N, C-alpha and C positions, 0 to 999 in steps of 0.2 A: 766475523759478520757474515750473516747468511747471504746466499747469492740472489740475484734479482729473479731467477727462476724458482728458487726456493720460497721466496716471498710471495710470487705470484700464485703459487700453489697452495701455500699456507693460507692466504687471505681470500684469495678468488676462485681457488680450485681448478685453475686452467694448467694444463700440461706445457703448454708453450706460448710465446708472445705472437701477435699478429705481425704482418709485415711492417718493417722499420721500427717497431716500438722498442725493441732491444738496442737497435742502434742509437736512438734517440737517448735512452737511459744511459748508455755508455758514455756518450757525449757528455751529459749533465754530470755525470760522476766523476769525469776527468776535468771537471771546472771550466768547461767550454760553454760560451753563449751558444744558444741552439734555437734554430728556426724550424718549426715542424708544421708541414702542410698535409694534413690527413684528412680526407673527405669524410663527410657525414657517416657516422658509423664506424670510423677507422680506430677508435679506441684512444683518443688524445689523453683522456683523465688518467689512464694507467701509466702514461709517460712520465707524471710528475708524482703521482701517489706511490709509485714503487720506490724511486730514489729518496723521497721524503722518509720512508721508513728505514732506509739504509744510511742516511746522513745524521749526523749531530745536529740538534736544533731543531727548528720549526720551518716549513715550507710556505711561504706567502703566496696565496693564489688570488689575483685580481680577476674578479668576474662581474660581468656588467648585470647579470639577472638574478634577483634575490630568490625567485622560486628554484633556478637552478642551483644556487648555493645551498639553499635548504635541503634541496633533494639530495645532492652529493654528500653533504654533512651527516644526513640522516642514514644514508647507505653506508658511509664509513663507520658510523657508530654501531651499526648493526653487524659490521664486521670486527668489532672490538678494536677500530683504529681510532685514537683520540683526535677529534677534530672539532672546529668550533667556525662560527661566522659572525662577521660583523657587518651590519647593513643598516638601511634607513629605517627599518621596521623596530629598531632598537633605541632606547633611551640612554641617557649619560651614564647612570648607574650600571645599567646592564652592559654597556660597552667598557667601562671602566673595569668591572670584574672580569670581563672575557679578557681583556689586556693584562690584568694582574695575573690571570691563570697562565697566560701565554708566556710571560717572562718568568714565571716559575716552572715552566718546562711541562705543563700539562697536556700540551697539543703536539702533534706531529704536523699538522696541517691547518692553516688559519686562513679561511676565505674571507676577503676583504671586497667591498663594493668601492669602485674607484673614487666615489667622492668622499667617502670616509677618510681616505689617505690625507686630505688637505685640512681635516679638522684639528684644532688645538690639542683635543685630547689625545689624538692618535699620534700626532707630532711629539707630545711629550713622551711617549711610551716607546716611539720608533727606535731610538737609540738604545733602549735596554733589551729589544728583542734579538735573540739569536737566531738569525735567519740563515737557512741552509741552501735554499733555492728560492727564486722568484719566478713564479710561473704566471704567465699573462694569457688567460684564456680569451677566445674571440678576439684575437691580436689585431684583426683587420679595424677593430674599432679605433684605433689610434691614427688611422690616415683620415686626414679631412677630405680626401678625393675618393673615399671608398663609400659603399651604399649604406654604411651604419656607423658613421663617425660620431664618437662621443669624446667632447672636449676634456672631460677629466682624465682619459687615458693619456693625454699629453704630460700630465703631471707624474706619471709612473717613472718616467726617465730620472726624476729627481732623486728617486731611490738610490741609484748608482752612486751619488756622492756619499751615502751613508754606508751602504753595503758593497763597498769596492771590489772585494775579492769574492761576491757570491755571484755565481753564474745566473743568467736569465734565460728561461725558456719561453718562446713565444709560439702559441699555437693557434691555427686558424683551419677553417674547412673550406672557405671560400676565399680566394685573392688572387688577382690577375698578376701578370709579372710586375707590373708598373707599382701595384699596391704592395707586393711581397717587398720591393725595394724601399718603398716609403716605411713601412713597418720598421724593418732594420734600422733605418736613419732616425725615426722618431723615438725608438726604445735604446738608441745609443747601443746597440749590440755591437761587441768587439770581435772582429772576425769570427762571425758564428758559422757552425757547421749547419748546412742546409740539408733537409730531408724532406723529400717530396714524393708522395704516392700518387699515381695516376688517378684521375677522376674517373677512369672507366669503370662502369658497374655492369659486368656481362650478364648478371642474372636479373636485371631490371629491363623490362620491355617498355620502351617509351612511346606513346601516342599523343598527338594533338588531334583534336576533332572539333569541327564547327559543328555547333549543336543549337537547334531550335527549340529543343525541349531538354533542358538540362535535368530537371528532375527525372524524367523517364530514362536519360542516360545514366544518370547517377544509380538509380534503382538496378538498371541491368547489369551495370559494371562493377559494382563494389562486391569483392569476394572474399569471404571469411573476414580475418581481422583488417579494418580498413581505417584510414584517416581521409575525412573530407574537408578540404580547406575552403573557406569562404573568405571575403574580404571584410564584411561588416557584421556587427552582432546581430543586426536584423535579419540578414541572409541566413546567418548560422542557425538562429533560432527556427526560421521558416523550414530550412531544409531538414533540420532535425525533425521537426514536427511531421513533414510530409514522409519521411522515410518511417518513422514510427506508425504512421497511420496505414502504410502498406506493409506492415508486419515485420519490419526490420528492427530490432533491439538495438537503439541508437543513444549515445550519451552526447551531451552538448556542452561546449567549453568556450567560454570568451572572458575578456578581462572585465566585462561589466557585472559578471556574476560575484557573489560573495566568497571569500576564500574556503569556507567549508564546502559549499556547493561545487566549486572548481575541483576541489581535492576528492569529493565525491565521485564527480564524473571520471576523473582520471583514475581513481582506483578501481571503479566498475570496469573501465576499458581495460585496464592492465590485468585485471583477473578474469577477462573474457567474460564477464556477466553481460556486458554489452560491446559486442564484437565491433561495432562501428562508432566512431566518434566524429562527430562534425564540430569544426573548431575554426577560430581566426588564428592567424599567425602566430598568437601569443602562446600557443600549445605546440610542444614538441621539443625544445631546447633541453638537452640532457635526458630525454626518456629513453631508457634503454628497453626496447622491446623488439625483440629479434625477428618475430613470426608476422610482422606486417606485410599482407599480400599485396594491398593496393593502397597508393595515395592518389586521390583524386583532387586535382583543382577545380573546383566549381566555378571559379573566376580567376582569369588568367592574372598571374603576378606581374608586378611592375618591371622587374629585371630578372636576368638569368641567375644571378647569384641567389636571389630568393628561391626562385623556381628548382634550382639544382638542390640547395640545402634540405628543401622540404620534400622533394622527390626521393632523396637519398634516405630517407627514413623508411623506406620499403625494403624488404630483403635483406636485413642485415645478418640473417642466418645463412646467407649464400643461396637459398631456394628461389625458384622462379618467382618473379613478381612483377607488379605493372605500376606504372605511373602515367596516369592519363589526364591530360589538360582539356578541359572544355572551353570554348569561348565562342561569341556571337558578336553581332555589330555593336551591341552595347559595350562589350569589352573593349573591341577597337577604338570607339569613341572616348571611352573613359582614359585609355592609356595615351591616345593622341592628345587629349587635354591635360594630361596629369601634370605636366611642367608647370603650366601657367597656373594651376590651382596651388601647387606645392611651394610656389615662389611668390608670394603676394607682395605689394608695393610696401616700401619703407614707411610709409604712412600707417599702413594696416598694422605693421608689426609694432609700431610706437603705441598705437591705439590698444593694443591687446597688452602690452607691457604696462602701460597705465592702468587699465582695468584690473589686471590681476593684483597689481600692488594695492589698489583700492579695494578690491574684494578681501584681500587677505589682510588689509587695515595695517599695511606696512608704510611707516612714515618715511619722508626723504631723509636720508643719513642713517638709515638702521643698518646695523652692522650685518656682514655677511654670515655664511656657514651655519644657517638656520634651516630646519624643516617645517615645512607647512603642510598639513592637509589640504587636499584641493579637489574639489567635485567640479570637474570641467562642464558638465552637463548644468548644473546649478548656475556656474558662472555664465554660461552663454545665455541662459533664460533671462539672469538678472540684467545683463548687459545688451540683450537683444541681438546678440551674435550668431552667425552661423557655425555650427560645431565643426564641420570639415575645415573650414577656413581656419578657426581658432587653432584647431590642432597642428595645422602644418606652420602657422605662424609661430606656435609656441616651440615647434622643432627647430625651426631657423633660428630662434633666440637661443636655444639650447646650444645649437652649434656655435653660436656666438660666444659661448661660454658665461652666458649670464645665469643660467640655472640649470638644474638637472632634474628630469622627470622620472620618477621611478614607477614600477607597476604597482598594482595592487598589492598591498600587504596587510596583516592584522597588526593595527596599533592599539595597545591597551591604553586605557584612560590614563592621563598623568595630571599631577597638580604640583605647582611650585609656588610657595609664597613668595610675593614679591614687595610685602610691606613690612613695616618694622613690628617687633613683637609688642611694643606698648600700645600700637594701634588696636590690636586685637584685644589687649587687656581692657581698653576703654570702650569696647562694645557691648559691654555686659548691659548697660541701660538702653542704648539705642537699638541694638540688634541682638538680643539675647539668644535666639534660635541659631543665629549665625555665628555667635561665639562659641555656643555649645558644639556645634560642628566643628569650628576651626581647632578647638581644644581636642576633640575627639580625633581629628586628623593628625594632630602633633603627637599624640599618644601611640597611635597605630602606626605612624611612619616617621622615623626620626630623622630622615634625610631629607623632608619635605621642605625644609627651609634652605637647604644648600643648592639643590638641583631638581629637575622635573622628576618625579618619582610616580612609578606606576601604582595605581589604586584600584580598589574593587568597590564599585558604589554599592553592590547587594551586600558585601561584607560590613561595610560602614553604616548600612541602613539596620543590619542585624545587630551590629554591636551598640549602635546609639538608640535602638529601639525606635527607629523612624520608618516611615515608607520610602521605598526606592524613589519614586517620583519626587518626593519631597527633597530628598538628599541632592538629586540632579538639578532640581530648580534652585536650590539655595547655592549649589556650587557655581552655577550659572550666573546667579546674580553677584555672587562675590568676584566672580571673573569681570563682570560689567562695571563693578565698583573699583578695579584695580587692586584688589586685594591679593588674588592670586592669579595664576595662569592655570587655566583648566582646559585641557584637550579631551574631549570625550573619545572613547573607543570607536574605532572604524575600520573598515575593511578597504578604504579606497586608496588611490594613489596620492603620491606626496611630491611636492616641490622643495629642492633643496637650493637656496639661493646662494651664488658663489660670490655675488659682489655687494658693494654698498648701493642701497637704493638711491637712485637719481631721478630726477624730473625727467619725463619721457622727451621732452624738447632738447636735453643734453645727453640722450642716448646715442652713444656712438656704434654705429653698425657699419662693418666692413663690406660695402656695395660691391667693390671689386671682386673680392672673393666670393660673394654670392652669386656674381654673374659667372664666374668659372664654374661654379658647382650647378648652376641652371644648365649650362652649355652640356656639362658632364652628364647630367640627369636626362637631357633630351637624347644623348647619345645610348645610354643604357636603354632607354625606352624604345628607341628605334630598332635595337638590337633584339628586344623581346618581340616587338611586332614582327620583325624579319623571321624570327624563330617560329612564331605562329603562323605565317604565310607560307613558310619554306614547305615545298613538296618535291625537292630535287636532291637535297643533300642529307646524308644519315644524320639524324637528330644528335646521337651521341658524338658524332665527328665535329658538329658545329659547336657544341658546348665544350669538348676537349680543347679544340682551337682557341675558343674564347678564354680559356684559362691558360693558354701558353703551350698546349701541347700540339705543336704544329706538324708532327708526324702521325697524327691520330688516324686510325683506319676506320672503316664502316664497321658498325656493330653487326650487322646482318639480320637484325630481329626488331628493329623499331618500325613504326608504320610506313617511313619512307623506303626503308631497305626491302621491306615484303612487297613494295609495289602498291601499297594502299595510299590513299590521298588523305590529307588532313582535313579536307572538307567533305561533308556528305554529298552524295549525288542529289539530282532534281533541284528542288526549291532552295535548300540550304546553300548549295553550290552557287545557284544564281544569284541569290540574295547577298552573298559575299562580294561576288564580282560587281554587282551594281553599287554596294557600298564603297569599294575601293574606286571606282570610276568618279562617284560623286565626291569623294575626298580629293580627287586631282582637280575638279572643277564642275561647276554647274551644268545641268542638262535639262531639256524639257522631256516630257514623257514621250513625246513622239521620237526623239533623238535616242532615248534609252530604248524604246521598242525596236527601232531600226538596228541598234547596235548589237542587240542580244536576240537570238534565235530562240524564243520561247515556244513551247507547244501550244499554249493558250494565249492569244493576244491580250487577254485581260490578266494574265499572271503577273506582269510587270507592274501594272496598276495596283493589284493586291498587295503584292510585296513593298511597294513604295508606302501604301497606306499603313501597313504594318510597321515600316520603319518611322513613319510619322507619329503613330501611337507610342512607340519606344522613346520618343524624342530625340531620334538620330538625324532626321532630316525634316525640312519644312519646305512648303510649295507657296511661292509668292503669287500675287495677284496676276503676274505675267504668265503664270503657268510653268515657271522654271523650279526644278527640284534643286535644292541646295543642302550641302551638308551643314547641319546645325553646329557652330562652333561656340 
């Protein structure tokens, strides 16, 4: 058997491993459960891909992100490494064929989204798979106390009862000491070997800046290859448009775009055709681009885990790079109010659950483990609900294990006949064209009576000498008549239902657990706000200590270490001070003017007016300035 070094050289062209990679591989190869904490850019995937090629059987990789899985599989296939994935963008016959290939030994790595582990089809094949290693990527998702909990991850531990002698490798880039312990507990790791790399990134220069003109600061600071992170799709597009108008070739990426458009944006950025990409946090997972010189947060992230993971995408080649976070009073207000927004009352959660079931036409008692295409914007429009509130309610219901929300994937059209054959035979007189299309479908797709089958409407139209629109219309009509289940192709997200649909009045929600989650969210938000305000302690030391490195030293080159201040001088600094004062308690304009020594007596008034325009403060009839909660 070739050595790990020989495999690394043969397939990846590297002469040696990065720190801890070889230790992790050796631990796995000696059948040990292993916990690997490697910061962003630390090369986690090699830690299971190399042993997968050294061991007999197939490595099962559990990964939460479809785009990441597809990217990994494509990359492995380009290296002539047999790999495949099973995720929510696939239908029954496609999944079944992939599993058939897997038990035949066609793959060395099989990537699976966690919700797929629970489907009847996967359960049927699970006992036939020769699994050499179970790799759990983004392992922090298994901890309900973490920042990105996914209930489906809790089911991974059930694999232990089937593959009793198979080692488990848990990998994550962001986990506090408490979360690390919970990961080992939830995955039932047996006496695991722990390998932890320091979170220190000596080549990244961290800076946090109070900004009254984020567009100008963004223009000035992005250097060469850059990522600009925005919180919303709207802001992403606006910032990308602004940079383009100022002569900076920029790509834009967010989950609201079609998959071809997202792929194009990513490809242009990867090929340096567009050196800057403005994106929501949907971008970046699994992207291997070593020469990113600047990561700029246009909007302050909600917690340090997200900030660190995104900032860590800079400078993977070890060269000098920058991570700049911009913030202003709007960010502070948003962060201060985020807990209340993200934890809506029980009544609203039940209202959303009932609305989703009605929108998707899921009757009470409908069996679980089914995928549904779901357009959340259309849902909100039809039920007159506010999008942001719905998103957070749905995320909480996901954490309760009711459903799983997937990112946007391309889903081909499918048809499944759900009526008897004799019904179709009797349609010749009443619906001749419909029967003509039905017979054509049966001839073109022989599995269509057994399970949902991919179809191509253009191919059907060409074969039957009909117009495309006519075929689509008739398929829709047959669906409404209950003859077929017709799911039209789309690029949107999907919902995977985990449980039998119940009336919302009987929906059980663990309010005690949600209360604990709310408190933890408040704490993480407070830590993020403290990080933004901090002007005394080295940025990197704050982060390292947050992740448990108690003996961390000053980096010597962040904005704090260099003696710079996280806020700008003049009006920007004064405005931040005003905002913090008003968060602590209401004041009159006269009191504010007396408190702060402004060079111009009208400056305080103008700054307060600006904060009113931003919706941050209000002035009552009594002349008192109040923070707007």
